[in-house]
N, C-alpha and C positions, 0 to 999 in steps of 0.2 A: 263799244268804243269808250275809252275812259277820258276823264277830264284832262289828263296830261296831254292827250293827243289832239284835243280840240281847243283848248284854251290858248289865248295869245299871251298869257302871263309867263314871265320868266320863272322857271323852276331850277333850283340848284342841280347841276349835273352830277353831283355826288350823293346828296341826300334827297329829301322830298320837300324841303322848305321852298316857298315861292316868295315873290316880291311883296305879298301882302304882310309878311312878317315884319313887325316893327323893328326898325334899325338895321335891316338886312342890307348887305352890299354884295356884289359879285365881282370876282376877278376876271381876267381876260379869258379864262377857261370856263367861266360860268359857275365856279365853285363859290358857295356862299361864305359870308364872314363867320357864320356860326360853326361851320366845319373847320375853318382856320382857327377859331377859338378852341375847339376841341383838340386840334393838333398841338396847339401851343400849350394847353394844359397837360397833355400827355408828355410833352418834352419837359415841362417844368416839374412834374411829379414823377416822371419816368414810370408811368402807369404800366403794370404788368411786366416790367423788365427787372432784371437782377438789381439794378441800381435803385428802382422803386421799392423792391422788397427790402433792400438794405436800409433805405431811409425809414421805412415802416418799422423795421426791427429796432432801430435806434430810438424811435418814439416809444415803442412798447417797453423797451428797457428803462427809459426815463419815467414812464408811467408807473412801472413796478417800484422803481427806486423812490419816487415821491409818495407812493402809497404805503411805504413801510410804517408799521405802527398804527395803521388805520384799518378799519373793518373792510373798506372798499377802495379799489383803485380808481374806478371811473363810473360814470353814469352812462347808461344806454337807454334811450327812449324806445319803447316797444309798442307795437300796434297789433301784432298778430300777423303782420304781413311778411313777405319774403325777406326783404332786406334786413329789417330789424331782428327777425328771428335768427337769421343766419349769422348776423354780426354777434349776437349773444353767444352762439355756439362757438364761433371762431375765437372770441375773447377768452372763453374758458379754455379752449385748446391752447391758446397762447400763454396761459398761466396768469391771465388778468382776472381780478375779482370784481366783477361789475355789480352795480345795483341797478336793476331794471326799473324804469320809471314809465308809468302810463298815465296819460291824461284821458279821462273818460268823459266824452262829450254826450254820453248817454244814448248814442246812436250806433253802438257797436253791433256787429252781426254775431250770431252764436258761434260761427266758425272762427272769428277772430278771437273771441274770449277763450274758446277751447284751445286754439293754437298757442296762446300765451301760457295757459295752464300746462299744456303738454311739454313745451320746450323748457320753461323755467323749472317745472317740477322735476323733470329728469336731470337737469343740470344743477339742481339745488341752488338756484339763484334767487335772491330775495327780490320782492316786488314792492315798489312804492307807488301807490295809486292816488291820484287826485280826481275827485268826482265833482263836477259842477252841478248846481241845481238844474234839474232838467227843464223847468219852465223858463229859467233865465237863459239857458242855452238856446232853447227854441225861439225866445224873443230876439236874441241876437241874430239868429239865422233869418228870421222874418224881417228884421230891420234891413238886412242886406238885399233881400228881395224887393222890399219897398223902395230901396235906394236905386234900384235898377242897374246894379253892378254885377259882374260875373263871379267875383270872389266869394261865393256863398259860404264856403267852409274856411275862410281865412282865419277866423277866430280860433279854430282848432290847432292849426299849425303854429300860430304865435303862442297860444296857451301852453302847448307842449314844450316849446323852447323855454318859456318862463318857468314852468314847473320843474324842468330839468335843472335849470340854474338854481332854483330854490332848494332842491334836494342836494345839489352839489355843495351849496353853502352850508346847509344844515349839518352835513356829515364831513365837512372840511375836505371835500374832493376837488381837485384842480382840473379834472379832465371830463369832458363830455364827448362820447363817441356817437357819431351819426352814421346810419346805414345808407348813405347816398353815394351813387356812382354816376358821374357825369358821362361815362362811357355807355352805361346801360340806359340812362334816363335823359341825358342831355341837360342843358340849362335853359329853363323857360325864358323866352324873350319877355322883356319887361312889359311889352304891349299886351301880352296875354293875361298875366296875373300879377297883382301887386298887393302887398299888405304891410302895415306896420301898426303900432299901437295907437297912433293919432288917427289913422284912417278908421280903425275899428271903433274907437271912442267917438269920433265925430259923427259917424253914420248912426251908431246906436243912440247917441244923444238926440239926433234929429228924428229918428223913426222908431226907436224902441219905446216900450210901454212899461217895462219893469226896471227897477234900479239895478245897476251892474255891481253886485255885491260879492258873489262867489266866483265870478270869472277872474282868473289870474292874469290881469292885463299887464303887458310889458310896455311901459311908456319909455321915453327917451332916457330919463334919469335912471330908471331901473336897468336899462340896457347898458348904459355907461358904468353903472355900479358893478355889474357882472364882469365886464371886459376890462375896465381900467383899474378899478379898486380891488375886486376879488381876483382878477386875472385868471378867470376860468377859461381854459382853452377848449376849442372845438376841433376834434380830430375826426377825419373821415378816412378810415383805413382803405376803403374801396377805391379811393383816388390813387393809391400807391400800388395795389395788388391787382392781379388778374381776377376778374369777377364775372361770373355768368349767372344770370337769374335762373336759367333753366337747370343748370347743375345744382344751384342752391336749393331749388324746389325739390329736385330728386333726392338730395341729401336729407332735407328736412322731413320729407315723407317717409324715407327709409328709416331714419334714426328716431323719429319722434311721433310718427303717425300724424304728422302735420297735414293739413288739408288746404288745397288751393281754392281760392275764392273767385276765380274767373277773370281777373284783370288788375292792372295797376291801380291802386288806391280804392279798390272795390270792397275792401274788408270792413269799411264803415259805411253805413247806409246814407248818411247825408253827403258824404264825399262821392259815393257811387251815383247818387241822384244828380249831383253837380256835374260830374264828368260824362255820364252816359245819357243824360236828358237835358238838364237845365241849360248848360252852356251851349250845347249843340243846337237846340231848337230855338232858344231865345236870342243868342248872340252870334250864332254862326261860328262858334269856337269849337274845334274838334281837338280835344286834349290828347287824342291818340297820336297827334303830330309828333310829340316829343319822343315817345318810345319807338315809334315806327322809324323816324329819322335816325335815332340812335342805333337801332338794329341794323339799318342799312349801312351806316358808317362803319359799324363793327363787323360787316360782312356776315351777319347772322340772318339777314333777310334780303331777298332779291329786290332791287330798287323798283322794278316794274310792278312786282307783286304788291309792294308797299304802297305805291301810288294808286293801284287799283283798289286796295282796301280803303285807303284814305278818302278817295274821291267818289267811290261807287258803293261802298258798304257802310250803312249806318252803324253807330256804336250799339252794341248789345245792351239792353236794359233788362235787369233781373225781373222776372215775372212777379207782379204784385208790388213792386217797389213804388210805383207812382201812387197806388192806392194807399200804401203805408204812409207815404209822405203827407198826403192830404189828411188822412186820419190822425196822424201824430200831431200835426199843426192845426187840426180842427178847421180845415179849409174846405169849403164846398167846391164842386166842380166849376160853378160860375165864378167864385172868388179866385180859383186857380187860373182860369182863363184870363181874368182881368189882370192878375199879377204878371202873367206872361206877356201882356200887352203894355206894361209900364214902359215908358220911353227908356231906351238903353243909354246908360252913362258909363263913365270910367272913373278911375281913382282921381283923375285930374279935375273932376267936378266937386271934389270934397277935400277937406284938409288932410294933409299927410306930412310926414317927416321928409319926404323926398327932396324938397329944396335944401333942407338942412344937411341931408346925407351928401348931396352933390357938393355943397360948400366944404364939407369935411372930407372930401375924397382923398387928399394926401394922408390924413390921419388913418382912414380905414385901409389904405394900402399897407401901411406899416402894421396895423393890427392883423390884417389878413396874412402877411408874411410871417407873423409871430403866432399864427393859428389861434388868435383871439376872436376872430370872426371868420366865417367860411369865405374862401376866395370867390365863391359864387355870389355872395352878398356884395362884395366889392365890385364885381363885374356888372351885376344887374342894378343895384340900388344907388350907386354913386355916379353912374354915367347919365348923361342927358339923353332922354328918350326922344327920338325923332321918327315918328311913324311915317311910313311911306304911302299908305293908303288909308282913307278915312273909314271909320267904322261902318257907315251905311253901305259903302261900296263893298266892303268885306263881307257883310252879312248877305248882301244880294248875290255875291258870287257863290257863297256856300249853298244858298237856296237853289241856285241854278244847277250846281254840281250834284245836289242830292236828288234832283228830278230824273 
């Protein structure tokens, strides 16, 4: 008997989100507000439809036009994962000349490194890599653990964005392409994950032990410089076109000998640890929620099966990953257990730019419409977060569901 059949909580009648999701609402048919948001985005971008393909083609034509006389047309961030690898291949197919950019947080798996080499090597795409000092990277990760917040790998996501902007500025490039698909991945509720430069800086200042020197921090002024002064646009082609992760993996494997790493975001060890162990066991956050709900909405996975997976099956954790994590950070078993018992907190317990983003909501709407910030940033970061269930109750429910 699964949790869906025994819980009294309301679960969306279309996907698998339930009332514990921050900011969720249900219509008279029991369909959640996140499903309606997805529908709205599909209409806005005409995702997977001829009109969407036409919009994308117009953007690609403009990118090529603006890139004339330059060595590169756009920046594409690469991780060795499915989405970024496939986007590079599609860009070359479209006649775009990308510069691949990689932020190395020094926790890459061998599979990810080889995937980057295989894809870029065969396509003859140049790679720009920024490597952080490994001790500094680990100090930032440890500071987030000590802070008791779930966004363990937030520093990586923000650093990649900053490094892509820096590379674009260095080479005079006006476009950054991102391999994100809201159809395949959804948009994470703000209550699950949050990060910005001030958040990272405030936590590291309080809990870190090493100076932040090699880390490419994006503070608010840097962010505004990239979007208002440099006017570097963020383009997400998968928001316009039909995209299937399964078909993308098959293509990459066939054409490049690319290797799958077992799950979303598992190509990097620190991210894999966060998603498959840390968030699940410490905070009761199951990051599979996003991809499972997205697969159900897209009719790629039966809803009942997704609910069974989500409530009854624990996330798979790579063999040896936990030991690697402790060894890498020089943490004893006792120290690790103590860290897992640190009181849980959220971004609301620390300084962030969130209040400022909310005040500037009209500005960011205009920037999103102009592709200067992703629409997902506007949706998540500029709206007021109103959680429906407290974190303690949420964790207790997950613990009960896992038994």
